[in-house]
C-alpha positions as CSV (number, residue, x, y, z in Angstrom):
1,M,0.2,-19.0,-34.1
2,T,-2.0,-16.4,-33.6
3,T,-2.9,-15.9,-37.2
4,L,-4.0,-19.8,-37.4
5,V,-6.1,-19.0,-34.3
6,Q,-7.8,-16.1,-35.8
7,F,-8.6,-18.2,-39.0
8,L,-10.0,-21.0,-37.2
9,I,-12.0,-18.6,-35.1
10,K,-13.5,-17.2,-38.0
11,T,-14.2,-20.2,-40.3
12,E,-15.3,-22.2,-37.1
13,A,-18.9,-22.6,-37.9
14,G,-17.8,-23.4,-41.8
15,L,-15.8,-26.2,-40.8
16,Y,-18.0,-27.7,-38.5
17,V,-20.3,-27.7,-41.7
18,L,-18.0,-29.1,-44.0
19,A,-16.9,-31.8,-41.4
20,A,-20.4,-33.1,-41.0
21,I,-21.1,-33.1,-44.8
22,I,-17.9,-35.4,-45.4
23,L,-18.8,-37.4,-42.3
24,I,-22.3,-38.1,-43.6
25,F,-20.8,-39.6,-46.9
26,S,-18.2,-41.3,-45.2
27,V,-20.9,-43.2,-42.9
28,R,-22.9,-44.0,-46.1
29,S,-19.7,-45.2,-47.7
30,L,-19.2,-47.6,-44.6
31,V,-22.7,-48.9,-44.7
32,V,-22.8,-49.8,-48.2
33,A,-19.6,-51.3,-47.8
34,R,-20.6,-53.5,-45.4
35,Q,-23.4,-54.6,-47.4
36,T,-21.3,-55.4,-50.2
37,Q,-19.0,-57.7,-48.0
38,R,-21.8,-59.7,-46.5
39,N,-23.7,-60.0,-50.0
40,T,-20.8,-60.9,-52.3
41,V,-19.7,-64.3,-52.7
42,F,-16.3,-63.1,-55.0
43,G,-13.1,-62.7,-52.9
44,L,-11.8,-59.8,-54.8
45,E,-15.2,-57.8,-54.3
46,K,-15.1,-58.9,-50.6
47,E,-11.8,-57.5,-50.6
48,A,-12.3,-54.4,-52.0
49,A,-15.5,-53.6,-50.0
50,R,-13.2,-54.3,-46.5
51,Q,-10.9,-51.6,-47.9
52,R,-13.7,-48.9,-48.4
53,Q,-14.6,-49.7,-44.9
54,R,-11.1,-48.8,-43.7
55,R,-10.9,-45.9,-45.8
56,S,-14.4,-44.8,-44.4
57,L,-13.3,-45.4,-40.8
58,G,-10.2,-43.4,-41.4
59,T,-12.3,-40.9,-42.9
60,I,-14.5,-40.6,-39.7
61,L,-11.9,-40.9,-37.3
62,S,-9.7,-38.0,-38.7
63,L,-12.9,-35.8,-39.2
64,L,-13.7,-36.4,-35.4
65,L,-10.3,-35.6,-34.7
66,L,-10.0,-32.7,-36.5
67,S,-13.1,-31.1,-35.3
68,S,-12.1,-31.7,-31.4
69,G,-9.0,-30.0,-32.5
70,V,-10.7,-26.9,-33.9
71,Y,-13.1,-26.6,-31.0
72,I,-10.2,-27.0,-28.4
73,I,-8.1,-24.0,-30.2
74,T,-11.1,-21.6,-30.5
75,H,-12.7,-22.2,-27.3
76,I,-9.6,-23.1,-24.8
77,V,-6.5,-21.7,-26.6
78,A,-7.9,-18.6,-28.0
79,P,-9.2,-16.9,-24.9
80,N,-5.5,-17.5,-23.4
81,V,-3.8,-16.1,-26.6
82,S,-3.3,-12.1,-27.0
83,E,-3.1,-10.5,-30.2
84,T,-0.8,-7.9,-28.8
85,P,1.7,-8.3,-25.6
86,I,0.5,-6.0,-22.9
87,E,3.1,-3.8,-21.8
88,P,3.6,-3.1,-18.2
89,T,2.2,0.2,-17.0
90,P,5.0,2.2,-15.7
91,T,4.7,3.1,-11.9
92,P,4.4,6.8,-11.2
93,L,6.9,8.2,-8.8
94,V,5.1,9.0,-5.6
95,F,6.9,11.1,-2.7
96,V,6.2,9.3,0.5
97,T,6.3,11.0,3.7
98,Q,8.1,9.2,6.2
99,I,6.7,8.1,9.7
100,P,9.0,9.6,12.2
101,T,10.1,6.5,14.6
102,P,10.6,7.3,17.9
103,T,13.9,6.7,20.0
104,E,11.9,5.7,22.9
105,A,8.7,4.3,24.1
106,R,5.3,5.2,22.9
107,L,4.6,6.6,26.4
108,L,6.9,9.6,26.0
109,Y,6.5,11.6,29.0
110,P,7.5,10.4,32.3
111,T,5.3,10.2,35.3
112,I,6.1,13.0,37.5
113,T,5.2,13.3,41.3
114,A,5.5,16.5,42.7
115,T,8.0,16.0,45.9
116,P,9.3,18.9,47.8
117,G,13.2,19.6,47.9
118,L,13.6,17.2,45.1
119,P,14.6,18.5,41.4
120,P,12.0,18.1,38.7
121,A,12.4,14.6,36.4
122,A,13.2,14.3,32.9
123,V,15.0,17.6,32.6
124,D,16.6,17.9,29.6
125,S,20.6,17.3,29.9
126,M,21.7,18.1,26.4
127,P,23.4,21.6,26.2
128,S,21.1,23.8,24.2
129,P,23.2,25.9,21.6
130,V,22.2,29.4,21.1
131,A,18.8,29.9,19.2
132,E,19.2,32.1,16.2
133,V,17.0,35.1,16.4
134,S,13.6,35.1,14.9
135,S,10.1,37.1,15.0
136,N,8.0,33.9,15.6
137,G,9.2,30.3,15.5
138,C,6.1,28.8,14.6
139,E,6.5,31.0,11.2
140,I,9.5,29.3,10.2
141,A,9.1,27.1,7.2
142,G,10.0,23.1,8.2
143,A,10.3,23.7,11.9
144,T,6.5,24.4,13.0
145,I,3.5,23.2,14.8
146,T,0.3,23.1,13.4
147,V,-1.6,20.6,15.7
148,P,-2.2,21.4,18.9
149,T,-3.4,25.0,18.0
150,S,-2.5,27.6,20.3
151,G,-4.9,27.7,23.5
152,E,-6.0,24.3,22.5
153,F,-7.7,22.1,25.4
154,V,-5.3,18.7,25.5
155,S,-5.6,15.7,27.5
156,G,-4.5,11.8,27.7
157,Q,-1.8,10.8,24.5
158,V,-1.8,14.4,22.8
159,V,-0.9,13.9,18.9
160,V,1.6,16.6,17.0
161,E,1.5,17.3,13.8
162,G,3.4,19.8,11.6
163,Q,6.8,20.5,10.1
164,A,10.1,19.1,10.9
165,N,12.4,19.5,7.9
166,I,15.1,22.0,7.6
167,L,18.7,22.3,6.0
168,D,21.3,19.6,7.6
169,F,18.5,18.1,9.6
170,A,19.8,15.9,12.4
171,Q,16.8,15.2,14.7
172,Y,13.8,17.1,16.4
173,K,12.4,17.3,20.0
174,F,9.2,18.1,21.8
175,E,9.9,19.8,25.1
176,I,7.1,21.1,27.8
177,N,7.0,23.9,30.3
178,G,4.8,24.4,32.9
179,P,3.6,24.0,36.6
180,T,4.6,20.6,37.1
181,T,8.0,21.1,35.6
182,N,8.6,24.2,37.8
183,G,9.1,26.3,35.0
184,N,12.1,24.1,33.2
185,W,12.0,22.4,29.6
186,V,11.6,19.0,30.1
187,V,12.1,16.7,27.0
188,V,9.2,14.6,26.2
189,G,10.2,12.8,22.8
190,T,13.2,13.0,20.4
191,F,12.9,11.8,16.6
192,T,15.6,11.2,14.0
193,V,13.3,10.9,10.7
194,P,12.4,14.4,9.4
195,V,8.8,15.1,8.8
196,I,8.0,17.3,5.5
197,D,4.2,18.1,6.9
198,G,2.2,15.5,8.8
199,F,2.5,13.3,12.1
200,L,5.4,14.5,14.2
201,G,4.6,12.1,17.4
202,T,2.4,11.9,20.4
203,W,3.0,12.7,24.3
204,D,1.5,11.8,27.1
205,S,-0.3,14.4,29.4
206,T,-2.0,12.1,32.0
207,S,1.0,12.7,34.2
208,L,0.7,16.2,34.4
209,A,-1.4,18.2,36.7
210,P,-4.0,20.7,34.7
211,G,-3.2,24.2,33.9
212,N,-1.5,26.3,31.3
213,Y,1.9,24.7,29.7
214,T,4.0,25.5,26.8
215,L,4.9,23.1,24.2
216,R,7.8,23.7,21.7
217,L,9.3,21.8,18.7
218,V,13.1,22.0,18.5
219,V,14.5,21.3,15.2
220,I,18.3,20.9,15.6
221,R,20.7,20.5,12.7
222,T,23.9,18.4,12.4
223,D,26.0,20.9,13.6
224,G,23.9,21.4,16.7
225,S,22.5,24.7,15.7
226,F,18.3,25.4,15.4
227,P,16.2,28.0,14.7
228,T,14.0,29.5,17.2
229,P,11.8,26.9,18.5
230,C,8.0,27.0,17.9
231,E,6.1,27.2,21.1
232,V,2.4,26.9,21.3
233,P,0.6,27.5,24.7
234,V,-1.9,24.5,25.6
235,M,-4.4,23.9,28.4
236,I,-4.1,20.4,30.1
237,A,-7.7,19.4,31.3
238,G,-8.2,17.9,34.4
239,S,-10.4,14.9,35.1
240,E,-13.6,16.9,35.4
241,G,-12.9,18.6,32.3
242,F,-12.0,22.3,33.5
243,V,-8.1,23.8,33.7
244,A,-6.7,24.8,37.0
245,P,-5.1,28.2,36.9
246,S,-1.3,28.7,36.5
247,P,0.3,29.7,39.5
248,T,1.8,33.4,39.1
249,P,5.4,33.3,39.7
């Protein structure tokens, strides 16, 4: 099929010229046959003239059909016929970092109202296993915070980026400690999807009083153990853009 299409494309012009020549002779033969039929008085000559007319008409119709077929094949069928099949391009394997799915609502940190005589809200009730000894928790690969940086001013919805991807990973969580938490570590978010390097989650700082706080990341293994948490000091800005100093214990 492909060979025939290519042959017709190459010889299209010549086929049209040949068909035109034959068509001219056929039309001329038809005209002569009709004139002969009108002018002759003998029956045999009239019948021969009629046969020539039929042959001429058949030739003309055949040329028209063949010319139409060549045009359809070369201008309609040929563009849709590919000489060689297109092989599918293999899709390269790309490692996609999973976006962590929070186990709770987007607003991770509960609103805390300081009331004398009441214990701090949302204190982590999960027993904390003994942490491993390390010189600097934020230097441990797979359990570190890169955003926010140490001493950075934060406000509103705070985006946290870094790594949470250690061996035998089970989950990771954010905790905050500062003036509003009365010196206790309060959980502000827990996630169960490891993150190689990128977005870890967000937490809401609008319910906290301005001051100096410490944000830490705890990456927990399946057996409950965890490396030394990465702790990052941050300063929560007030509504006027300043930071109130933390009370001296």
